[in-house]
C-alpha positions as CSV (number, residue, x, y, z in Angstrom):
1,M,16.2,47.5,-30.3
2,A,18.3,49.7,-32.7
3,Q,21.0,51.8,-31.1
4,S,19.7,55.3,-30.2
5,I,22.6,56.9,-28.5
6,D,26.1,57.3,-30.0
7,T,27.8,59.5,-27.4
8,L,28.0,58.7,-23.7
9,V,28.9,61.6,-21.4
10,I,29.8,60.4,-17.9
11,V,29.6,63.5,-15.7
12,G,31.7,62.6,-12.6
13,V,33.9,60.1,-14.5
14,T,36.7,60.6,-11.9
15,G,34.6,59.2,-9.0
16,D,34.4,55.8,-7.4
17,L,31.0,54.9,-8.9
18,S,32.3,55.4,-12.4
19,S,35.6,53.4,-12.1
20,R,34.1,50.6,-9.9
21,L,30.7,50.0,-11.5
22,L,29.9,52.1,-14.6
23,L,33.1,51.6,-16.6
24,P,33.5,47.8,-16.0
25,A,29.9,47.3,-17.0
26,L,30.4,49.5,-20.1
27,G,33.4,47.4,-21.1
28,Q,31.4,44.2,-20.7
29,L,28.5,45.6,-22.7
30,L,30.8,46.6,-25.6
31,T,32.5,43.2,-25.5
32,R,29.2,41.5,-25.9
33,E,27.7,43.9,-28.4
34,K,30.7,44.1,-30.8
35,K,28.8,46.3,-33.4
36,R,27.9,49.0,-31.0
37,K,29.6,52.3,-31.9
38,L,30.0,54.7,-29.1
39,R,32.1,57.7,-28.2
40,L,32.9,58.4,-24.6
41,I,33.3,61.9,-23.1
42,G,34.4,61.9,-19.5
43,V,33.7,65.0,-17.4
44,G,35.1,65.8,-14.0
45,S,36.5,68.7,-11.9
46,E,39.9,67.0,-11.4
47,D,43.0,68.0,-13.3
48,W,42.9,65.0,-15.7
49,D,43.6,64.8,-19.4
50,D,42.7,62.4,-22.2
51,A,45.6,60.1,-21.4
52,K,44.6,59.8,-17.7
53,L,41.0,59.0,-18.8
54,K,42.2,56.3,-21.2
55,E,44.4,54.8,-18.5
56,T,41.4,54.7,-16.1
57,L,39.3,53.1,-18.8
58,K,41.9,50.4,-19.4
59,G,42.2,49.6,-15.7
60,S,38.4,49.4,-15.2
61,F,37.9,47.3,-18.4
62,E,40.4,44.8,-17.2
63,T,38.2,44.0,-14.2
64,S,35.4,42.9,-16.5
65,S,37.7,41.2,-19.1
66,A,36.5,43.7,-21.7
67,K,38.0,43.3,-25.2
68,G,37.3,43.6,-28.9
69,A,37.2,46.2,-31.6
70,A,34.3,48.2,-29.9
71,V,36.3,48.4,-26.7
72,T,39.5,49.4,-28.4
73,D,37.7,52.0,-30.5
74,L,36.0,53.6,-27.5
75,V,39.3,53.9,-25.6
76,K,41.1,55.3,-28.6
77,H,38.6,58.1,-29.1
78,A,37.7,58.9,-25.5
79,T,38.1,62.5,-24.4
80,Y,38.2,64.2,-21.1
81,V,36.6,67.6,-20.2
82,Q,37.6,69.3,-17.0
83,A,34.6,71.3,-15.9
84,D,32.7,72.6,-12.9
85,V,29.2,71.5,-13.7
86,T,27.8,74.1,-11.3
87,D,29.3,76.9,-13.4
88,L,27.3,78.2,-16.4
89,D,30.2,78.9,-18.7
90,D,31.7,75.4,-18.1
91,V,28.4,73.7,-18.7
92,R,27.9,75.7,-21.9
93,R,31.4,74.7,-23.1
94,L,30.6,71.1,-22.3
95,V,27.3,71.1,-24.3
96,D,28.9,72.9,-27.2
97,G,31.5,70.1,-27.5
98,I,29.0,67.2,-27.7
99,T,28.5,65.6,-31.1
100,G,25.9,63.1,-32.1
101,T,23.0,62.0,-30.0
102,P,24.2,62.0,-26.3
103,A,23.3,60.3,-23.1
104,L,24.4,62.4,-20.0
105,Y,25.0,60.0,-17.1
106,F,25.3,61.9,-13.9
107,A,27.5,59.9,-11.6
108,L,27.3,62.7,-9.0
109,P,25.6,63.5,-5.7
110,P,22.0,64.5,-6.3
111,A,22.4,68.1,-5.2
112,I,25.1,68.7,-7.8
113,T,23.1,66.9,-10.5
114,A,20.1,69.2,-9.8
115,A,22.3,72.3,-10.0
116,C,23.8,71.2,-13.3
117,C,20.3,70.4,-14.7
118,A,19.2,74.0,-13.8
119,L,22.1,75.3,-15.9
120,L,21.2,73.0,-18.8
121,E,17.8,74.8,-18.9
122,Q,19.8,77.9,-20.0
123,T,22.3,76.2,-22.4
124,G,19.8,73.8,-24.0
125,L,20.6,70.2,-25.1
126,P,21.1,68.4,-28.4
127,D,18.0,66.8,-29.9
128,G,17.3,63.3,-28.6
129,T,19.4,63.7,-25.4
130,V,18.9,61.1,-22.7
131,L,19.5,62.0,-19.0
132,A,20.5,59.3,-16.5
133,L,20.4,60.1,-12.8
134,E,21.7,58.1,-9.8
135,K,19.6,57.8,-6.6
136,P,18.5,59.2,-4.4
137,F,16.1,61.2,-6.6
138,G,15.4,64.2,-4.4
139,T,15.3,64.2,-0.6
140,D,11.6,64.0,0.0
141,Q,8.3,64.0,-2.0
142,K,8.3,67.7,-2.5
143,S,11.9,68.0,-3.8
144,A,11.4,64.9,-6.0
145,H,8.3,66.6,-7.6
146,A,10.3,69.8,-8.2
147,L,13.2,67.9,-9.8
148,N,10.7,66.0,-12.0
149,E,9.3,69.4,-13.2
150,Q,12.8,70.6,-13.9
151,L,13.7,67.5,-15.9
152,T,10.6,67.6,-18.1
153,R,11.6,71.1,-19.1
154,L,14.8,69.6,-20.5
155,V,13.7,66.3,-22.2
156,P,10.5,64.2,-22.4
157,E,9.8,61.8,-19.5
158,E,10.6,58.7,-21.6
159,R,14.2,60.1,-22.0
160,V,14.8,60.4,-18.3
161,F,16.4,57.4,-16.6
162,R,16.2,57.3,-12.9
163,V,18.7,54.6,-12.3
164,D,18.0,51.6,-10.0
165,H,20.5,48.8,-10.7
166,F,18.3,46.5,-8.5
167,L,15.9,46.5,-11.5
168,G,18.3,44.6,-13.7
169,K,16.6,43.0,-16.6
170,S,17.3,39.4,-15.6
171,T,15.9,39.9,-12.1
172,V,12.8,41.7,-13.3
173,L,12.1,39.3,-16.1
174,N,12.7,36.3,-13.9
175,L,10.0,37.6,-11.5
176,L,7.6,38.3,-14.3
177,G,8.2,35.0,-16.0
178,L,7.8,33.0,-12.7
179,R,4.5,34.8,-11.9
180,F,2.8,35.2,-15.2
181,A,4.0,32.1,-17.2
182,N,3.0,29.6,-14.5
183,R,-0.6,28.8,-13.6
184,V,0.6,27.1,-10.5
185,F,1.7,30.5,-9.0
186,E,-0.4,33.4,-10.3
187,P,-3.8,32.1,-9.1
188,L,-2.3,32.0,-5.6
189,W,-0.6,35.4,-5.8
190,N,-3.1,37.3,-3.6
191,R,-4.4,37.9,-0.1
192,E,-6.5,34.7,0.0
193,H,-3.4,32.5,-0.2
194,I,-0.4,34.6,0.9
195,E,0.1,35.4,4.5
196,K,3.0,37.8,4.3
197,I,5.9,38.9,2.1
198,D,9.4,39.8,3.3
199,I,12.0,41.6,1.1
200,V,15.4,41.6,2.8
201,Y,18.8,43.0,1.8
202,D,21.3,42.5,4.5
203,E,25.0,43.3,4.1
204,Q,28.1,42.3,5.9
205,L,29.9,45.5,4.8
206,G,30.1,48.5,7.1
207,L,30.3,52.1,6.1
208,E,33.2,51.5,3.7
209,G,34.2,55.2,3.4
210,R,30.7,56.4,2.4
211,A,30.1,58.7,5.4
212,R,29.6,61.8,3.3
213,Y,26.5,60.4,1.7
214,Y,25.3,57.7,4.0
215,D,25.3,59.7,7.2
216,T,22.6,62.0,5.8
217,A,20.7,59.1,4.2
218,G,20.7,56.0,6.4
219,A,19.3,52.6,5.6
220,M,15.8,53.8,5.0
221,V,16.7,56.2,2.2
222,D,19.7,54.4,0.9
223,M,18.0,51.0,0.4
224,I,14.3,50.9,1.3
225,Q,13.2,54.1,-0.5
226,S,15.6,53.7,-3.4
227,H,15.6,50.0,-4.1
228,L,13.3,47.7,-2.1
229,L,10.1,49.5,-2.8
230,Q,10.8,49.1,-6.5
231,V,11.3,45.3,-5.9
232,L,8.0,45.3,-4.0
233,A,6.3,46.9,-7.0
234,V,7.4,44.2,-9.3
235,V,6.4,41.5,-6.9
236,A,3.0,42.9,-6.3
237,M,2.1,44.4,-9.7
238,E,-0.8,43.4,-11.9
239,P,-0.1,41.5,-15.2
240,P,1.2,44.0,-17.8
241,A,-0.2,43.6,-21.3
242,T,3.3,43.7,-22.8
243,L,6.9,44.1,-21.7
244,D,6.9,47.5,-23.2
245,H,8.2,50.2,-20.8
246,E,4.8,52.0,-20.8
247,D,2.9,48.9,-19.6
248,V,5.5,47.7,-17.1
249,R,6.1,51.1,-15.5
250,T,2.4,51.9,-15.4
251,A,1.8,48.6,-13.5
252,T,4.6,49.2,-11.0
253,A,3.5,52.9,-10.4
254,S,0.0,51.7,-9.7
255,V,1.2,49.4,-6.9
256,L,3.2,52.2,-5.3
257,R,0.3,54.6,-5.4
258,A,-1.7,52.0,-3.4
259,T,1.1,51.4,-0.9
260,H,0.9,52.8,2.6
261,V,2.6,52.2,6.0
262,F,0.8,49.3,7.5
263,G,-2.1,50.5,9.7
264,D,-1.0,54.1,8.8
265,D,1.0,53.8,12.0
266,P,4.7,54.5,11.5
267,A,5.5,53.9,15.2
268,A,4.1,50.4,15.2
269,S,5.2,49.5,11.6
270,S,8.9,50.6,11.6
271,R,12.1,49.9,13.5
272,R,15.6,51.3,13.3
273,A,19.0,50.5,14.8
274,R,22.6,51.3,14.5
275,Y,25.7,49.0,14.8
276,T,28.1,49.2,17.7
277,A,31.7,47.8,17.6
278,G,32.1,44.2,16.7
279,K,33.7,41.6,14.4
280,I,32.6,40.2,11.1
281,G,34.7,37.2,10.4
282,R,38.3,38.4,11.0
283,R,37.4,42.1,10.5
284,S,36.9,44.3,13.5
285,L,34.5,47.2,12.9
286,P,34.3,50.3,15.1
287,A,30.9,51.5,16.3
288,Y,29.1,53.4,13.5
289,K,29.2,56.7,15.5
290,D,33.0,56.3,15.6
291,E,33.4,55.8,11.9
292,N,35.4,58.4,10.0
293,G,33.2,61.3,8.9
294,V,30.2,60.4,10.9
295,D,28.3,63.0,13.0
296,P,26.7,61.1,16.0
297,A,24.2,63.8,16.3
298,H,22.6,62.7,13.0
299,Q,21.2,59.6,14.7
300,T,21.6,57.8,11.4
301,E,20.3,54.2,11.3
302,T,22.3,51.4,9.7
303,L,19.4,48.9,9.9
304,A,15.9,49.7,9.0
305,E,12.7,47.7,8.8
306,L,9.3,48.9,7.5
307,T,6.0,47.1,7.1
308,V,3.6,48.3,4.4
309,E,0.3,47.3,2.9
310,V,-0.8,47.6,-0.7
311,Q,-4.3,48.8,-0.3
312,N,-6.0,47.2,-3.3
313,W,-8.2,44.2,-4.0
314,R,-5.3,41.7,-4.5
315,W,-3.2,42.6,-1.4
316,S,-5.4,44.3,1.2
317,G,-4.4,43.2,4.7
318,V,-1.2,41.4,3.7
319,P,1.9,42.7,5.5
320,L,4.9,43.4,3.3
321,T,8.0,44.0,5.3
322,L,11.2,45.6,3.9
323,R,14.4,45.3,5.7
324,S,18.0,46.4,5.0
325,G,21.1,46.8,7.1
326,K,24.8,47.0,7.3
327,A,27.5,45.2,9.3
328,L,25.3,42.1,9.8
329,A,26.3,38.5,10.4
330,A,25.4,37.2,7.0
331,K,24.8,38.6,3.5
332,R,21.2,38.0,2.5
333,S,19.3,39.3,-0.5
334,E,15.9,37.6,-1.1
335,I,12.2,37.9,-1.5
336,V,10.3,35.5,0.8
337,I,6.7,34.6,0.1
338,T,5.0,32.8,3.0
339,F,1.7,31.1,2.0
340,R,-1.2,30.7,4.4
341,D,-1.7,27.3,6.2
342,V,-4.1,24.8,4.8
343,P,-7.5,24.9,6.4
344,E,-7.4,21.3,7.7
345,V,-5.2,18.2,7.6
346,P,-6.9,14.8,7.8
347,T,-6.7,13.3,11.3
348,G,-4.0,10.7,11.4
349,F,-1.1,12.6,9.9
350,G,1.7,13.4,12.2
351,G,5.0,15.2,11.9
352,K,5.8,18.7,10.8
353,R,3.8,20.8,8.3
354,P,5.2,24.3,8.4
355,A,3.9,26.9,5.9
356,N,4.8,26.6,2.3
357,V,7.5,29.2,1.5
358,L,8.8,30.5,-1.8
359,R,12.2,32.1,-1.6
360,L,13.5,34.2,-4.5
361,S,17.2,35.2,-4.2
362,M,18.4,38.4,-5.9
363,G,22.0,37.9,-7.1
364,P,22.6,35.1,-7.9
365,D,19.0,34.7,-9.0
366,R,17.7,31.5,-7.4
367,M,14.4,30.0,-6.2
368,E,13.5,27.6,-3.4
369,L,10.0,26.2,-2.8
370,S,9.3,24.3,0.4
371,V,6.4,21.8,0.3
372,N,5.1,19.3,2.8
373,I,5.3,15.6,1.8
374,N,5.1,12.2,3.3
375,G,8.5,11.8,4.9
376,P,10.8,8.7,4.5
377,G,9.8,5.7,6.6
378,D,6.3,6.0,8.1
379,P,3.9,7.4,5.3
380,L,1.7,9.0,8.0
381,V,4.4,11.3,9.2
382,L,4.7,14.5,7.2
383,D,8.0,16.3,6.6
384,Q,9.1,19.3,4.5
385,T,11.3,19.2,1.5
386,V,12.7,22.0,-0.6
387,F,12.8,22.2,-4.4
388,T,15.6,24.5,-5.7
389,D,16.6,25.9,-9.1
390,E,19.0,28.5,-10.4
391,F,17.6,31.1,-12.8
392,G,21.1,31.5,-14.2
393,E,23.2,34.6,-14.4
394,G,22.1,37.5,-16.6
395,Q,24.1,38.2,-19.7
396,L,25.4,41.5,-18.2
397,L,26.3,43.0,-14.9
398,A,23.5,45.0,-13.3
399,Y,25.0,48.3,-14.5
400,G,25.6,46.8,-17.9
401,E,21.8,46.2,-18.2
402,V,21.2,49.8,-17.0
403,L,23.6,51.2,-19.6
404,S,22.1,49.0,-22.3
405,G,18.7,50.6,-21.6
406,V,20.2,54.1,-21.5
407,L,22.0,53.7,-24.8
408,D,19.0,52.2,-26.5
409,A,16.7,54.8,-25.0
410,D,14.5,52.0,-23.5
411,P,13.3,53.1,-20.1
412,M,11.7,49.8,-19.0
413,L,14.3,49.4,-16.2
414,S,14.2,53.0,-15.0
415,I,11.9,54.6,-12.4
416,R,9.2,56.8,-13.8
417,G,8.8,60.3,-12.2
418,D,5.5,59.6,-10.5
419,A,6.8,56.4,-9.0
420,A,9.9,58.2,-7.6
421,E,7.6,60.6,-5.8
422,E,5.4,57.8,-4.4
423,C,8.4,56.1,-2.9
424,W,9.1,59.3,-0.9
425,R,5.5,59.7,0.1
426,I,5.5,56.2,1.6
427,I,8.5,56.8,3.8
428,D,8.2,60.5,4.6
429,T,5.8,59.9,7.5
430,V,8.1,57.3,8.9
431,R,11.1,59.6,8.7
432,K,9.1,62.3,10.6
433,A,8.3,59.8,13.3
434,W,12.0,58.9,13.6
435,K,13.0,62.5,13.7
436,D,10.5,63.1,16.5
437,D,12.0,60.1,18.3
438,V,8.7,58.3,18.4
439,V,10.6,55.2,17.2
440,P,13.7,54.6,19.4
441,L,17.1,54.1,17.8
442,Q,18.2,50.7,19.0
443,S,21.7,49.1,18.7
444,Y,23.3,45.8,17.6
445,P,26.9,44.6,17.6
446,A,28.5,44.6,14.2
447,G,28.6,40.9,13.1
448,S,25.3,40.1,14.8
449,K,21.9,39.3,13.3
450,G,20.6,42.7,14.6
451,P,19.0,43.7,17.9
452,A,18.2,40.7,20.0
453,T,14.6,41.8,20.5
454,W,13.9,41.8,16.7
455,A,12.1,38.7,15.4
456,P,13.8,37.3,12.3
457,L,12.1,37.7,8.9
458,G,11.2,35.0,6.5
């Protein structure tokens, strides 16, 4: 796709997200795409200047081994604008200083982003502007809808990028290729043959200084609403006619519209817990409630589990369970497809014949398929073997793929407005049940697998 954007404006360039994720990915992208011409404008409230921005760029680029003429040119011409993006005069000054066709990437908390967008309605934007917004997109279904309406007054929907780095191109295309390019899988990809699907993202990391955001979000909003429901939509979608953004995003949005809490019973279909003091390897972690910046009264969960159902012909009755948590014993990021048992095995076979399971790991992308075969030795004794393969690493970091889509104005990997609202709809009833204390907040020691009473997934 031809380059669409020639000016990248990172609003919040002085923050951790920018230096740790956005800028290294940008450097990698420019290293790979040597002919891409791009001007960078960094915006922040801190007392920086052009020299400080260039120093930060060089440091971030070193972490991704960025090099080449495109990288050198971007650093040379990068400029910094000190501005309060909630102040109308500062926002007008910022917009007036933009040249070319810009992408505004808001590396800011959602409330500040929304406030800035309200001011942009008064200042206007250059023709062809793209807006990129980090999650969470709103705080519930109602606020997400209001933000959607606000954004469409600024730019058309196809020029709004609601960023989810989980939807990196390599992961999405690996899933689509596996499903739709293999006759051995797609005919079985339905309620007749699949017993359950589990999507798990467990972290060993604790709070890591994110109390200001995380303590008002928790695992349900931070991971399940923002990321794992999007992964579910790709896993469960109908075949798109093409890989064009309109076809892919229409297919995923259709899945989300059909998704509901399993049995429409949030109390029976959700669980929540919070870590207590413990050790992960050699690291000692305090209890979450004792972490710096945490308000124990918030009752924030650090481990969440939610079972949903896609109420359509393909998936009706199949439980899809999403789980994510912090400070757990092991890092785990995978989609687990468990197939139904065979109706009957001929009398005379012995040994083990557990269910066939397909595991799809997300980063690094990898697959494992377990099948039952005649074991070594006695041919009448069944045993299970596992076939494995690596999909291979993507060409870019996840945020590099995000930025590539933003700069080329290709929204295939961004979340469409209606899909963002549906994700809030799915979890809002659960959050209410939790707020009403219908679902108890359990606990687990940091470094454990979670509460002892929870059955493992996958």
